[in-house]
C-alpha positions as CSV (number, residue, x, y, z in Angstrom):
1,D,-1.1,-16.5,-17.4
2,Y,-4.2,-14.8,-18.9
3,A,-5.8,-16.8,-21.7
4,G,-9.1,-15.1,-22.2
5,G,-8.3,-13.5,-25.5
6,P,-8.9,-9.9,-26.5
7,D,-12.3,-9.5,-24.8
8,I,-12.2,-6.4,-22.7
9,N,-14.7,-7.6,-20.1
10,K,-12.9,-10.9,-19.6
11,T,-9.7,-9.0,-19.3
12,A,-11.0,-6.6,-16.8
13,K,-12.5,-9.4,-14.7
14,Y,-9.2,-11.2,-14.7
15,I,-7.2,-8.2,-13.6
16,L,-9.7,-7.5,-10.8
17,W,-9.5,-11.2,-9.8
18,K,-5.7,-10.9,-9.7
19,F,-5.9,-7.8,-7.4
20,M,-8.4,-9.6,-5.1
21,Q,-6.0,-12.6,-4.9
22,A,-3.1,-10.3,-3.9
23,N,-5.2,-8.5,-1.3
24,R,-4.1,-10.4,1.7
25,A,-4.9,-7.6,4.2
26,R,-8.5,-7.7,2.9
27,L,-8.5,-4.0,2.2
28,G,-11.4,-2.4,0.4
29,I,-11.0,-2.5,-3.4
30,Y,-13.1,-0.2,-5.5
31,P,-12.4,-1.0,-9.1
32,H,-13.1,1.6,-11.8
33,L,-12.8,0.7,-15.5
34,T,-12.3,3.8,-17.6
35,Q,-10.5,5.3,-20.5
36,A,-7.7,7.8,-19.7
37,T,-9.1,10.1,-22.3
38,D,-12.5,10.4,-20.6
39,T,-11.6,13.4,-18.4
40,R,-14.9,13.5,-16.6
41,N,-14.6,10.0,-15.4
42,I,-10.9,10.4,-14.5
43,I,-11.9,13.4,-12.3
44,F,-14.5,11.2,-10.6
45,V,-12.1,8.3,-10.1
46,F,-9.4,10.6,-8.6
47,A,-12.0,12.2,-6.3
48,A,-13.0,8.8,-5.1
49,V,-9.4,7.8,-4.5
50,K,-8.7,11.0,-2.6
51,E,-11.8,10.5,-0.4
52,T,-10.7,7.0,0.4
53,I,-7.2,8.1,1.3
54,L,-8.6,10.9,3.5
55,Q,-11.1,8.5,5.3
56,N,-8.4,6.0,6.0
57,A,-6.0,8.7,7.3
58,L,-8.7,10.1,9.6
59,K,-9.5,6.6,10.9
60,E,-5.9,5.8,11.6
61,T,-5.5,9.0,13.6
62,G,-8.6,8.3,15.6
63,I,-10.5,11.3,14.4
64,L,-13.2,9.0,12.9
């Protein structure tokens, strides 16, 4: 149902909006727009994801 054309910024905003609409549990969403060929940025994104997963696991177990 996207009708914003080939504009990358409009497309990214639309995709983020769709994720936010689907987020019924109101979980934290931390969007990262990157190219898969930018290895430095991919490393950063994966580190951020791992940190979030670890923090959530520690909170669920009561450690934090």
